[in-house]
N, C-alpha and C positions, 0 to 999 in steps of 0.2 A: 254241546255249548256252554260253557263256562260263565257261570254268573259273576257279573264284576259290581261295585257298588261305587258310587257316585260320591265326591267328597261334599261332606254336609256341608249345606247352606250356611253363612253366618246371619242371614235375614231369619228373625226368630220366628216372625208369624209365617212363613216357607215350610220352616223346620216342624212345627207344630199342625200346621192345618194342609201342607201340601202332599201330594201323591207321591213324593218318591222317598222311598225306602234308603235312607243314607245314616246306616250306622256309625255311631260315634264311637269308635275303639280307643283305649286309653292310652299311656305314651308307651305301655309295655304290648300295644296291640290287641287287646281284651276288652271285652264287654261282660257286663255279666247276665247271667242266665238263672231268673225264677222257673223252678219246672214244677207243675202240680198235675194232678191226676185229672182227665178231662172228664172223667166219671162222676167226682165227687167233690172236687177242688180239694183235696188234701196237697199240701206243699210236701213235696216227697224229697226236694235238694235244690240247693243253689251251687251253680258251678261258673266258669267262663268259657267261652268261646274267641277263636280267633277269627280272621277271616276266611280261612279253610273251612274250619268248624262248621260256622254261620253257613256257608254255602254248601258244602254238604249237607248240611241239616235240610236247608230249603231243596237242594235237587232230591233227595233220595226219600224224603219225608222219614228219615230216622235221625235221633239225637245223636248227635257229636261234639265233643267238648274238645278243651284245651286243658291238659293237666300242667298245673303251674311246677309243682313238685316234680313231676316226670320228664317235663318241658316237651312234650310230646301229644299227639293228637290221639283222640280216645274215644270209640264207638262204642256209648254206654249200651253194657248187656252183651258186648261180644264173647267176653269169657263165661258170663253166668247163663247166658240164654234170656235174661230180662230184659230185652231190647224195649226201647220205648220208641215205639210210633209216632208219631208227631199229628197232632188232629188240629190246631192252631197253633201260629205264631203271632204274639204281639209285641208292640214295642212302646216305651214310654213316651212324654212329651218330648220329650229332648232327645230322644233315640241315642240314649246311652246303657239301656238295659232292654233284656229280651226276655220276657212271659211265654214258655212253651207250656201248652196244655198236652199233654202223651198218655198213651196207652200202653202200660207195662205189660209185656209178653212174659212167658215163662211162670215164673214161682209167685209174679205181682210184685216182686220188692223191686226196691232200688238201692238201698243203701250195700252196702261192700258188707257189713254187719249182719246182713240176714234178713233185716226188719224193711217192712215196706218202707218207710220215709229215714231219711237222714237225719231228723229233726224229733229224735226218741226220747230226748231227755229235758227234763225241767231244772229252769235255775231256780234257786230257793236262797234263804239265809240261813244259819244255824250260829248261834252264838258269835254274831257281829261278821259271821266268814258266807261268803258265796259258794254254795254247794249246788252238785247238780243229782237230781235223782232220775232213774229211768223210769220212765211212765209206758214206755211200749216194749215191752222184753220179749214178744210175740217175734220168734224167728220162722220166716217163710222156708229157709234153705241155710245152711249148716255151710258157711264160708269154707271149712277145711275140706270140706267134699268137692267144692265147686272151683276154686282159686288154686292155678299151679302153687308150688312154693319155689319161690325163686329165691 
């Protein structure tokens, strides 16, 4: 059986309090997905899902996303072995964002750079310029050994 989504209700109270899951995809057919570690709440990544990725995620329990740069569906961890098993899916009040709580397999890393989280840099100021500083440089795997060179 294939999951289908109902059209979001224009009734705000029904959208915010009703039992129907009616994700509000943007004009490109995408919804933002915030991903945290189910164990400790660490922010791992932010990605996008189209209806197919969201459906596969709900039906399989493994996180799927839509790559805007490659314009294709993507099963997170398929290449690296760091699959994300979904333990909980939440949606926000107006159903235009998704929050996935996941357990990461393999090396336990989410970022393609080999780090646990994609948010490994801190933004700061230096002589009036915005800068970034790497605050988590621990690599759980070497990306050059894990990903095919295309």
